[in-house]
N, C-alpha and C positions, 0 to 999 in steps of 0.2 A: 356580726357587729351591727348590721343594719337593723336588727330587731331589738337592740338594747334600748333605744329611746321609746318605742311603743310599749315595751314591757315596763319600763320605768314609769311611763305615764299611766299605765293600768294600775300599777301598785299604788301610785299617788292617788288615783281616783278611789281605789278601795279604802285607803286610809282616811281620806276626807269623807267618804260616804259613812264609814263607821263613826267618825267623829261627829258628824251632823246628826246621825241617829241617836247617839248617846246624849248629845246636847238637847235634842228634842225630848228625850226621855227624862232628862234632869229637870226640864222646865215644867213637867207635869206633876211634880211632887205636891204642890198645894193648889192645883187647878180644880176647877169645877168639872163635872162630867162632860159638859159641852166642850170645854177647853181640852180635855183629855182626848175626846173624839177628834178634834181638829188636829191635835198633835200627832195622833195615830195616822191621820191622812197625810200629814207632812212627812212623817217617817216612812210611810209606804211610798210616797212620791220620791223621796231622796233615794230609797233603796232601788226603785225601778230605774231612776235616772242613772245611778252609778252602774247598775247591772247592764243597762242598755249600752252605756259607753264602753264597758269592757267587752261585751259580746260583739259590738260593731268593730271594735279595735282588733279582736281576734279574727273576725271574718275578713277584714281588710288586710291583715298580716298574711293570712293564708292565700289571699289573692295577689300578694306581692306588692301591695301599695303601702309601704312602711311609713311614708310621710303622712299620708291620709289617716293611717291607723293611729299614729301618735296624736294627731289633731283631734280625731274622734274620741280617743281615750281621755284626753285632757280637758275637753269641753265641759263635761259634768263637774270637774273640779273648779273651773272658772265660774260656772253658774252657781255652785254651792258657796263659793267664796263670796260672791256678790250678795247672796241671800244672807249669809252670816254677817257681813258688814252692815247691811240694812237692819238686821235684827238687833245688832249690838248698838246701833245709833238711836234706836227708839227707846 
């Protein structure tokens, strides 16, 4: 039962990461080549951020630090949510 919250946080991070990557891919439909390159960098950054959050969460779960694992796994979700809010306001 202790590992339920970190696993839920990791699933949430994976879903938000995929959502942000798809959102970036959708923004590139009518972009210039320079804009597409920038979006590819953003997609790579979101993918690495989400992957790092899940990997650190798994590492901390294996170490027995379930609360820290949940925090580390949900941190990329918070960062991506802030980026999405800023992107939608502009």
